[in-house]
C-alpha positions in Angstrom: 66.7 -14.8 61.4 67.8 -16.8 58.4 65.2 -18.9 56.7 67.5 -21.9 57.4 67.2 -21.1 61.0 63.7 -20.7 60.5 63.4 -24.1 58.7 65.2 -25.3 61.6 62.8 -23.9 64.1 59.6 -25.6 62.3 61.6 -28.9 62.2 62.2 -28.9 66.0 58.6 -27.8 66.5 57.5 -31.1 64.2 60.4 -33.2 65.9 58.6 -32.6 69.5 55.1 -33.3 67.7 56.0 -36.5 66.6 57.3 -37.9 69.6 54.4 -36.9 71.8 52.5 -38.7 68.9 54.4 -41.9 68.2 54.5 -42.4 72.3 50.6 -42.3 72.5 50.4 -45.3 70.3 47.6 -43.6 68.5 47.2 -43.6 64.8 47.0 -40.2 62.8 43.7 -41.1 62.1 42.4 -41.5 65.4 44.5 -38.9 66.9 43.0 -36.5 64.4 39.2 -37.5 65.2 39.7 -37.1 68.8 41.4 -33.5 68.2 38.2 -33.0 65.4 40.7 -32.1 62.7 41.6 -33.3 59.3 44.0 -36.6 59.3 46.2 -34.3 56.6 46.0 -31.2 58.7 48.0 -33.2 61.6 50.3 -35.1 58.8 51.3 -31.9 58.0 51.4 -30.4 61.7 54.0 -33.6 62.7 56.0 -33.6 59.3 57.1 -29.9 59.5 55.0 -28.7 56.1 52.3 -26.8 58.3 52.7 -24.8 61.7 49.3 -24.2 63.2 48.3 -20.7 63.7 46.8 -21.1 67.3 48.4 -22.7 70.5 45.3 -24.1 71.1 45.2 -27.2 68.7 48.8 -28.0 69.3 47.9 -28.3 73.4 45.2 -30.4 72.9 47.4 -32.4 71.1 49.8 -33.0 73.8 47.3 -33.5 76.5 45.7 -36.2 74.6 49.1 -37.9 74.3 49.8 -37.0 78.0 52.4 -34.8 77.9 54.1 -34.2 80.7 53.7 -30.6 82.3 57.8 -30.1 81.1 56.9 -31.0 77.6 53.6 -28.9 77.4 56.6 -26.1 78.7 59.0 -26.9 75.6 56.2 -27.5 73.4 55.0 -24.0 73.6 57.9 -22.9 73.3 58.9 -24.2 70.1 55.4 -23.3 68.4 56.1 -20.1 69.4 60.1 -19.7 67.7 58.9 -21.9 65.1 55.1 -19.2 64.4 57.6 -16.6 64.7 59.7 -17.7 62.2 56.6 -18.2 59.6 55.7 -15.1 60.1 59.0 -13.5 59.3 59.3 -15.4 56.0 55.7 -14.7 55.1 56.6 -10.6 55.8 60.0 -11.2 53.1 57.5 -13.0 50.7 55.1 -10.2 50.8 57.8 -7.3 50.4 59.4 -9.3 47.4 55.4 -8.9 45.7 53.7 -11.3 43.3 56.0 -10.6 40.6 58.4 -12.8 42.2 56.4 -14.8 43.5 54.8 -16.3 40.6 56.5 -19.0 38.5 58.7 -18.3 35.6 55.5 -19.2 33.1 53.3 -16.5 35.0 51.0 -19.7 36.7 49.2 -19.2 40.0 51.6 -20.5 42.9 50.2 -22.5 45.8 50.3 -21.3 49.2 49.2 -22.5 52.7 46.1 -21.5 54.3 45.6 -20.5 57.9 44.8 -24.2 58.8 47.2 -25.3 56.9 45.3 -26.4 53.7 47.3 -25.6 50.5 45.3 -22.4 48.7 46.0 -21.1 45.3 47.3 -17.3 44.5 46.3 -15.8 41.4 49.5 -13.9 40.8 47.7 -11.6 37.9 44.9 -10.8 40.4 46.9 -10.0 43.2 48.9 -7.5 40.6 45.9 -5.0 39.8 45.3 -3.8 43.0 48.0 -1.4 44.2 50.4 -2.5 47.3 51.5 -0.2 50.5 55.3 0.3 50.7 56.1 -2.2 53.8 57.5 0.6 55.7 53.9 2.2 55.5 52.0 -0.7 56.4 54.8 -1.2 59.3 54.2 2.2 60.2 50.1 1.8 59.9 50.7 -1.2 62.3 52.3 0.5 65.2 50.1 3.3 65.0 47.3 0.9 65.3 49.3 -1.2 68.1 50.0 2.1 69.7 46.0 3.3 69.9 45.3 0.0 71.3 47.5 0.1 74.2 46.7 3.8 75.3 43.2 2.2 75.3 44.2 -0.4 77.2 46.0 1.2 80.0 43.2 3.4 80.1 40.4 1.0 80.7 42.8 -0.5 83.7 43.1 2.8 85.4 39.4 3.8 85.3 39.4 0.1 86.7 41.9 0.5 89.5 41.1 4.4 90.3 40.4 5.2 93.9 37.1 5.0 95.1 35.5 7.0 98.2 33.8 5.5 100.5 31.0 7.4 102.7 29.3 6.4 105.8 26.0 4.6 104.1 27.4 4.7 100.8 26.4 1.6 98.7 29.7 1.7 96.2 31.2 -1.8 97.1 35.2 -1.3 96.1 36.7 -5.1 94.9 39.2 -6.6 97.1 41.3 -9.6 95.6 43.8 -12.1 96.9 46.6 -14.2 95.5 47.1 -16.1 99.0 47.6 -19.9 98.9 45.2 -21.7 101.4 47.3 -23.7 103.9 50.1 -21.3 104.2 50.1 -18.3 106.6 49.9 -15.3 104.4 52.4 -12.6 104.0 51.8 -9.8 106.2 50.8 -6.5 104.4 53.0 -3.5 106.1 50.9 -0.3 104.2 47.6 0.0 102.2 46.9 -0.7 98.7 46.6 2.8 96.9 43.1 2.3 96.4 42.3 2.4 99.2 40.7 -1.0 99.8 43.1 -2.2 102.7 44.1 -5.4 101.1 47.8 -5.7 99.7 48.5 -9.0 97.4 51.2 -11.3 98.9 54.5 -10.5 97.8 55.1 -14.5 96.1 52.9 -14.5 93.2 50.6 -17.6 93.6 49.7 -19.9 90.6 46.7 -21.1 92.6 43.6 -20.2 91.1 41.7 -17.3 93.3 38.4 -16.1 93.8 37.5 -12.6 94.8 35.8 -11.0 97.7 33.8 -7.7 97.4 33.5 -5.4 100.6 31.2 -2.7 102.1 32.1 -0.7 105.1 29.3 0.2 106.8 31.2 2.3 109.7 32.3 5.8 109.5 34.9 6.1 112.3 39.1 5.2 112.5 39.7 1.7 113.7 40.7 1.3 116.7 43.8 0.3 118.1 47.4 2.1 119.4 46.3 5.0 117.3 49.0 4.4 114.5 47.0 2.5 112.6 44.0 5.3 112.5 46.3 7.5 111.3 47.9 5.7 108.5 45.2 4.1 107.1 41.9 5.4 105.8 38.8 5.1 108.2 36.7 3.8 104.6 39.4 1.1 104.0 38.0 -2.4 104.4 40.6 -4.0 107.4 40.2 -7.5 106.2 41.1 -9.7 103.1 39.9 -12.9 101.6 41.2 -15.1 99.1 39.3 -18.2 97.5 40.0 -20.9 96.1 36.7 -22.9 94.6 37.5 -26.5 94.4 39.2 -27.7 97.0 40.0 -31.6 97.2 39.0 -33.2 100.1 40.5 -36.8 99.1 42.0 -36.9 95.7 38.7 -38.6 94.5 36.6 -36.3 96.1 35.7 -33.7 93.1 34.0 -34.8 90.4 32.8 -32.3 87.4 29.8 -32.4 84.9 31.0 -31.5 81.5 28.6 -31.5 78.8 31.0 -33.6 76.0 31.7 -37.1 75.2 34.8 -38.9 76.9 37.2 -38.5 74.0 37.0 -34.4 74.0 37.7 -34.1 77.4 41.6 -34.3 78.6 43.2 -36.2 81.7 41.7 -35.1 85.1 43.0 -32.1 86.5 45.0 -32.1 90.1 43.7 -29.5 92.8 46.1 -26.9 91.4 44.8 -26.7 88.0 40.9 -27.3 88.8 39.9 -23.7 87.9 41.7 -23.5 84.9 40.5 -27.2 83.7 36.7 -26.5 84.5 36.9 -23.2 82.5 38.5 -25.2 79.8 36.0 -27.4 79.4 32.8 -25.2 81.0 32.7 -27.8 83.7 30.4 -27.4 86.7 30.9 -28.8 90.0 29.4 -32.0 90.3 27.4 -33.3 93.2 29.1 -30.9 95.8 32.0 -28.1 95.6 34.6 -27.7 98.7 35.8 -23.9 98.8 38.3 -22.5 100.9 38.3 -19.1 102.1 42.0 -17.5 103.8 40.5 -14.4 106.0 43.1 -12.3 107.0 43.5 -9.1 108.7 45.2 -5.9 106.9 46.2 -4.0 109.8 47.5 -4.6 113.5 43.4 -3.9 114.6 41.5 -7.3 115.6 38.7 -7.6 113.1 36.0 -9.9 114.5 33.9 -12.7 111.7 30.6 -12.8 112.8 28.7 -14.9 110.3 29.0 -16.4 107.2 25.8 -16.5 105.0 24.7 -18.2 101.5 23.1 -17.0 99.2 21.2 -19.1 96.6 21.1 -16.8 93.2 19.7 -19.5 90.8 18.2 -23.2 91.1 17.0 -25.0 88.3 16.6 -28.7 87.2 20.3 -30.9 87.2 22.5 -30.8 84.3 22.0 -33.2 81.7 25.8 -33.9 81.2 28.0 -36.3 82.0 30.3 -37.0 85.3 34.4 -36.7 85.6 35.9 -37.9 88.6 39.4 -36.1 89.0 41.0 -39.5 90.8 40.6 -43.2 91.7 41.8 -45.4 94.5 40.8 -42.8 97.4 41.0 -42.8 100.8 38.9 -40.8 103.7 38.7 -36.8 103.9 41.0 -35.2 107.1 38.2 -33.3 109.2 39.3 -29.8 109.1 38.0 -26.6 110.3 34.2 -27.1 108.1 31.0 -25.7 107.4 28.2 -27.4 105.6 25.4 -26.0 103.0 22.9 -27.9 101.9 21.5 -26.3 98.8 18.7 -28.2 98.1 17.5 -26.3 101.4 14.6 -23.9 100.5 16.6 -21.6 102.5 20.1 -22.8 102.9 22.3 -21.7 105.8 26.2 -22.1 106.5 26.0 -25.0 109.6 29.2 -26.3 111.3 30.7 -29.5 110.6 33.1 -31.9 112.9 32.2 -30.5 115.6 33.9 -27.5 115.9 32.5 -24.2 117.2 30.3 -22.1 115.3 31.2 -17.9 114.3 32.4 -15.6 115.8 36.1 -15.7 115.0 38.8 -13.2 115.0 41.4 -12.5 112.6 44.5 -10.2 112.4 47.3 -9.3 110.1 49.4 -12.2 112.1 46.9 -14.6 112.7 44.6 -15.6 109.8 42.0 -18.4 110.0 41.2 -20.7 107.2 37.3 -21.8 106.5 36.0 -24.5 104.4 32.6 -24.5 103.4 31.3 -27.7 101.6 27.9 -27.1 99.3 25.8 -29.6 98.2 23.0 -31.0 95.8 20.9 -33.7 95.0 18.4 -32.1 93.3 19.1 -29.0 91.6 21.7 -27.1 89.5 22.4 -23.9 91.6 24.3 -20.4 91.6 25.2 -19.3 94.8 27.5 -17.2 96.6 28.7 -15.8 100.1 28.7 -12.9 102.4 31.1 -12.6 105.2 30.1 -10.0 107.9 33.0 -8.3 110.4 33.2 -5.8 113.0 36.4 -3.8 114.3 35.7 -1.3 117.1 32.6 1.0 115.8 32.9 -0.2 112.2 31.2 -3.3 110.5 31.0 -4.4 106.7 30.3 -7.3 104.8 32.5 -9.0 101.9 30.8 -10.9 98.9 32.5 -13.8 97.9 32.1 -15.7 94.6 34.3 -17.4 92.0 36.2 -14.6 90.0 33.4 -12.5 89.5 31.2 -15.2 88.8 28.6 -17.2 91.2 29.8 -20.6 92.3 27.8 -23.3 90.5 27.3 -26.5 91.5 25.1 -29.5 90.1 22.9 -32.6 91.1 24.8 -35.9 89.2 21.8 -38.3 90.2 21.3 -40.8 86.9 24.2 -39.1 85.2 27.0 -41.2 83.2 30.2 -41.1 85.2 33.4 -42.0 83.8 37.0 -42.6 85.6 40.6 -42.0 84.9 42.1 -45.5 85.8 46.0 -44.6 87.2 48.4 -45.0 84.2 45.7 -45.5 81.8 45.4 -43.1 78.4 41.8 -42.6 78.3 38.3 -42.2 80.1 36.6 -45.6 81.2 32.7 -45.9 82.2 32.3 -46.0 85.6 30.3 -49.4 86.4 27.1 -48.7 87.9 27.8 -44.5 87.2 
């Protein structure tokens, strides 16, 4: 790509930044304050004289300016092209050497630091150290990259190695799922190579999922028509659980506690984006947390779900953070197959809601079940997880359920400042009486 084309890529990126900034109606000073950067740096980004080294400040800027999902994708694409063009230009400058970069009178030449601020390069000092030829630097970089890739692949292979489970063994293989809640899970005809018995659905899901680790306490093969026992290892877990840690019962049911002021928090998240939003701001479910579990058998045998249990890992004082609502103008919730957990109870249990029947339930590959568990607290900050007891023929076990390898976390919100994000608004507004 020529230098002229690289300049065009940078200008295309800067143009979209300017459009978002102008549409927001915010001045450079106000916008820079919200983004925690200098006004001059923001101005250089928007006029194309500098390209951010990382995408994170670009995304924060776009979200403050209320960029649409399509604009976020396009902005990311333009930043990648502009960043790549800048990298090529830097390589060309390094290849020419400091003698060619210096002015005719040998005076220092201004450059640009990682944050876009101008820096001065002392060409006399730069000329003193010996420089490796460009081909040697590239070869060294390629060698380091190759070693890193081999190490990463080795770690993945180690993590995915098959795990043998013997009768009475306490080894706990991990089972993950990618099934969308509310949809019938896609049947999987064959077990996974790891022996877990679960094969993720063929269609990738953008929805966040949790993890479930299973312990098989049985020693025999699953009972059925004979084919199942022959094709599936006796130690395979005969079910899979997909987890969605934040489910909105209605548009305003979900609140989060965040240890940040409103100016530092982006617009509220939809249910599909709640997992990423909470991770980005270190948010904790406020008051209550609704979790969805999609349970599906992985073979033709019927699996009996005997009971669902909650385990409290830690319990402390409520977090002294701000409460942010994920919506406004809410209606009533819809009755579903739901269960309730009172985390303030000394020995919390999973109890049924909406007058439905309690466990046991039955699932198979063609007949999944979706359960909703609502945990709530008014006086504590609680880390907790779930366990599902199952049996199939002469086998039984327990599936441990959490939030992508971490406990679920729910904290009381009593007395905390509350904020809403009005429809059509552009900032958080403190809740009256919140």
